[in-house]
N, C-alpha and C positions, 0 to 999 in steps of 0.2 A: 501476501498475505501473514498475517503477524497472528500468533495465538500458541496453543500447546495442551499441555496438560495442567491440572492444577498446581499451582505454584512454581511452573514451568514455562516459558516462553521461548518460541523459535521463530526464525524465518523461513517459510515453506516457499520453494522457488519452482515446485514441479511435482509430478506424481507418475508412477508406474505401476500399473495394474490396481490393486486396492491399498497402495501405500503412498504417503505423502513423502518428498524429498525435502528434508530441511537441514539449515545451518544454526547452530547455538551462537546468538549474538555475545552471548557471556564469555566465550573464549577469549581470553588475554592474548595480545597481540604484541609483539616488538614495536616501538615507534619506528616509521620510516619517512626520512625526510623525502618529499615530492618536489624539492627545490632544487635538485642536482639532475643532470643528463643521465647518468647511469645507474637511474635509482633501482634498490633491490626490492621488489616486489612480491619475492618470496612469501612474505607472511599473509598476503594477501589470498593464497591458494591453499586447498587442503586435499589431500588424499583420502581424506574420509568421507562415504556417503552415509548420511543417516537417513533412516527410514522412521515411519510410523504409520500405522494402520488408521484408515478414516476413523474406525469405530473406537479408538483412542483419543482422538480430537476432544478437547474441550468445545462445546459449542458456542463461546464466547470468543471471537477472533475478529481482528480489523483486516480490512481490505484497502488497498491502495492502489491506485490508477495512473500511470503515467501517460500526458497526452503530451506530444512534442510541439502541436500548433492549435490554435482557437478551433479550428474547423473538426479535429481529431477530438476535441472535449465535446462540441457539440454534437457530434454522432456518436460518442458513448454515451451522453445523456439520452438523447432519442431512443438508441438501443436499449438500454435498461428501462426506459417508460416503454416501449412496446415490448419487450419480452420477459423481465424480470419484475417489475413494481405492478402487486396488483392495487388498482385506484382504491382509495378508501378502505383498504383492510388493514387493521391496528397490528395483525402478524405479518405482514409483508417484510422480506429481508433488508430493504433499500425503502428510502424515503428521500426524494429531492426537494429542496427547498429554495425558494427564489433569495432570500436572507437567510442571515444567522438567528437561530433563535434567540426569543427576546431574555432568556434566562443568563445567555452569555454576556455576560457584564464587560468583557473586555472589548468587544466591537460590534454589540447588538446593533446598532445605528447606521452603521459604515455600509457604503456599497462597494460593491467589487469594482476595480478598475481594469480596462484593459489599454494598453498603448498600443495602436496599430502601426505605429511608425518604427515599433521593436520587431526584431525577429523572433523573440521569445515570447511564449505566452505561460504567464505563471497564475496560478489560483492558487493560494495556501488558505 
């Protein structure tokens, strides 16, 4: 989940009681080359745990779901349709479309393709 407070954006990765746990993506990290065998990945870790109460969260957030396989994606869609989405409700938290919106001029008429010969399922 990506969101935060007005003029601040964070990556939320969990919660404890009534607080969200987050990382600040704006924290500058030193460059680390991942092309060497003994890569120093210390800049990828932190000793700080940042928390924010749910009540402090700006209601405008973005959610991302990671699906490793097509079956996982289809199961996610079915679960959202059955448990979260209120059909024909303009105030529903989610909406699932079969194609991109017409106002998306970059790819409004393109269809989604899946190569079943590949081990990976990618939907962007």
